[in-house]
N, C-alpha and C positions, 0 to 999 in steps of 0.2 A: 537267653542269648540275644545281647543288644548290638546291633550294628555299628561299627565307627561312621560316625556321621561324614557325610561326603561335602567336601568343603566350597561351600558356596558362597563364601564372604564376597562382599564387595569388595572391588580393590580401586586404590589412587589409579591405576592405569584405565579401567574399565570409565571410572570419570572423566578421565582425562579425552576418551574417545567419546563420550557422549558431549563434553564440553563441546569439543572440536567439531561435532557434526551441527551443533547447535550453532555456531558462528558462521560456520560455511554454507551450511544446510545442502551440503553434496559428500559424498562418503568418499569417492576420489581425495578431493581438494582436502577433507579432514584427515585420510590415511595419510597424503601428504604431510600435513602439519604435522602428526604424530611420528613420522620416521618410522611408517608401517607401512605393510603392503594392505591392500582394502579387504582382502577376504579376514584378515587379520582382525583389521578393526570391526569389520561387522560380527565376527564370530564373537567379541568381545562386547559389543553392544549387546549381540542377543543373550550372554549371558547374565549381564546386568539385568535383562528384563525379563528373564527365569528365573534369577533371583528374587527380584523384587516382585515379581508376577503382576506387571502390568505392563502395556504398551508406549515406549516413548518416543518413540519415532514413525509415523507413516511413511513408508517409503513405494516409490512409483519408479518405472523406467526414469523418469524425466525431473523427478521431485523430491523433496524431502520435508516434511511437515511436523514438527514438534507436537504431541498431544496435550493438550491442558497441563496433565500431571507429569506428562516431561520436560515442561518449561517450567515447574515448579521445582522439580528435581534440578534441574540445571542450575538455576539461582544458588539452591542449597551447594550442590557438588562446586561452584564456581567459590564458595566462602570456606568448604571444604580444603580445597587444592590450594588456595592464597593461603590457609593456617597451616598446611604440611610444607609449604615454600618458607615461610617465615620460621618454621620450626627448624628447618634444615640453616636459616638465613643465621638464627641463634647460636647455633653451634658451631658455623662457619667464622662467626665474627668470636667467639671466644677462641679459637684457635690462631685466626687469621684477623683481626679488627677490622685491618684497613687493605683486606686483600679480596682475592675471589672475583666474582661476578658482576657487574653493574650495568643495568639495563637504562637508561637514561634518555627521554625524549626532549625536544625542542622544536619550538614554532618555527617555520620557515623564514618568521622575518630577525628573528634571534641566533639560532642556530649558525647558522652560514659566519655569522659576522664576530660572534663572540665563543665559540669553541674553538675552531682553530689558534685564535690567538691564546686560548686557556690552555689549550692540550701539551705543550712542553712542559710546562709549570704542574699541570696532573699527573705527568708519567715521572715528573720530577719527585713530586711529592708523596704518590703512592706506586710506589714501583710496581707493588704484587697486586693491584687493582687491574682487570681487565674490563676494560669500559666499551659497551654497544652502544652504539646512537640510534635516532631513530630521528625525525624530520615528520611531524604530524600536526594538524590544525589542533586547534584547542581542545576541541570536545573530543576528538581523539586520545590527546594526550592524557584528559582526565578521565576517560573511563578506562585507561592501560592502566595510570596508577591506581583508581581505585579495585580493578579486577585482579591487581598482581602482574600482567604484563610486562609492565616497568617499573621502576625501582624510584625513580625520582625524574621530575620534569620543570623544566623552564617554558614559562608562560608570562603573559603581559595582563596587568588587572589596568582598568576596573572591568574584572569577569565574576561573576556570581561563582564561587565555590562552597562547597559543606564538607565536612568529613575527613580534613587534610591538614596536616601541619604543614606552615607554610614561614619563611625566611624572604624578606624583601630585599633586593640586591642592589638597586639602584635603579633613579628616573631618568626617562630616557624622553627627550624634549624632539621638534620635529624642528623642519628647515623647509619654507618653498622651495620648490623645483621648478622652474620656467625657462621656456626656452629665449634666445636672447631676441628673438624677435619679437615677442608678447611685452606690450607695452607695461611696464610697472607701475605697481604705486607711488605715488608721492613719495620724493624721497625724503626720509627721516633723519633726526641729528645723529641717533645711535645706528643708522643704516639696518632695522630689524620690520619686520611688517606686524602687523599686529590687527586682533581679531575683526578689529571695524575696517581692516584696508581688505578683509576678505568677505565680508560680508555680500550675498548674492551669486559669488561667485561658485561656479561650479568645477569638482575636481574630478581628474581621472582617478581612480582606485584599482585596487585589486577586489577581484571576485568575491562576491558575498560567501561566507564560509573561513574565510582570513580575518582574526582579528582587528589585523591592521585596519579592515573597512571601516568597521567600526568604532577604532579608536580615532580614527583621522576625523571623519563626520562629529565625532563629540570633543575635538581639541579646544573648539570654542562652543562651548551649550548654549551660549546666550545667542549668537549668532547664526545667522538662517545662509549656512554653506551645504550646499548640496554634491549630489554624486551626478557626475557626465553620463546620464542613463546609455549614452552608446556605446560604450565602452567599458570592458572591464580586463585585468591583467591578472595572468596567474602567477606572475612573479616580479620580484621590484626591478629585475633587468629589463624586463619587456616594457614595464612601466619606464624606466628611464629612457630608452630608444623611443617611444613614443611620444614623451615631452620632449626629446632631442631634437627628433621630426619635427615641431611646431604643433602639434595636434592638442596642445593641452598643457593644463599646471596640475600638480599634484604635490602633498605633504609627504617627506622622506622624516625616516626617526632618525636620530642624530646617530645612534649606533650604528647603521648602515654607512651613513655617509663618511664617519671618521676610519671606519672599517677599507673606505674606498671605493665603495657599490658604484658610484660617479665617474670615477677616474678615468678621462679619456672621452665622456660626453661633453657635447655641446650644451651645457644646462648652466643656466644661472642659478645657485644655490644662496639663499635669503633666511638669515636667522628668525623664526616667530618666538619671540621673547615670550608673550603673556598665554602663548598654547597651554592646554592641560596636560602634561607627560601621561608617559603612560609608564607603570610601575611592573618591572619585571622582578619576575617571584619565581623562588623556587617551591616545588611543593613533593612531600609525601606522605604517606600512609603513617597516623600516627602511632600503629602498631609495630613498626617498623625497629628493628634493633640496634639500625644502622644511624639513628639520628644523629651522633655524633660527628659521623665521618659526613656526612650531607652538609652539616655546617662548615666544617673544614674544607670540603670541596667549594659553597656558598663563599668563602674568603678567597679561595683561588680564583673564580668567576668575578667578584668585585674588583681585585686586582689588576684581570685581564681588561676589563672593561677600561678602569683608569688608565692602563699602558697605551690605548689607542686614543688618548686626548693628551697625551703629552707633549 
């Protein structure tokens, strides 16, 4: 007589527990992320370890450390979980091509100025779509779309990416923002400032990690434009407030200006006609079954940008 085999197959649920532990390196936070109790998560991870016959994580009262084999298995688990999500998306897309849940991310120097203007048209064009939005810096957005945590992201080039499908939305130029008390460059016939006028000047910028920090410094790649090392802002609103107080000058993207980011501030704006613009781009995984929907969303976002400058 042969005993019926005990059901010890690994499950997607166990893999989600493992990935959550790898992301958080803390059982309590991992359990919260998975919407289960900590004992449930611990039992699930132990069952997975028993099934595989290896230790995946070393735990003490104060820390969690993945074992070398645990690190390798986590990477494969991420791929399996992403594939399972895409299977679900494929089925959902057949039943409701422009519905369901969409997790979209945007960098902080684009999202707050573009998405609110686009939202009415998005809701009108895709009434069955439930949209969740996140603001993160570029590195986090790209990690999110690669891992499957996000479906669609808006970021700005130049930025090195690989393995993603991209759609160029629009180019975003710059204005020089200065307090009225700061002497301006000599007047120009077209009332603009060029790279030669800014050579050797120091700019107040967002802190490193924000892509606008890098973009602003590369707006005139052949000019010696430097950062004011005594200051770094965490948001555009803080940056503009510091300029209005007479503490320095900065470059602001046209998108933010057109959306009114400097309204009510005592700041002089001057176009930078020959600055290298940042390229606002939409990106998603090439394996996604919702590429047609993403391109339609891209068209809505382009129209929303156009409405800001009319």
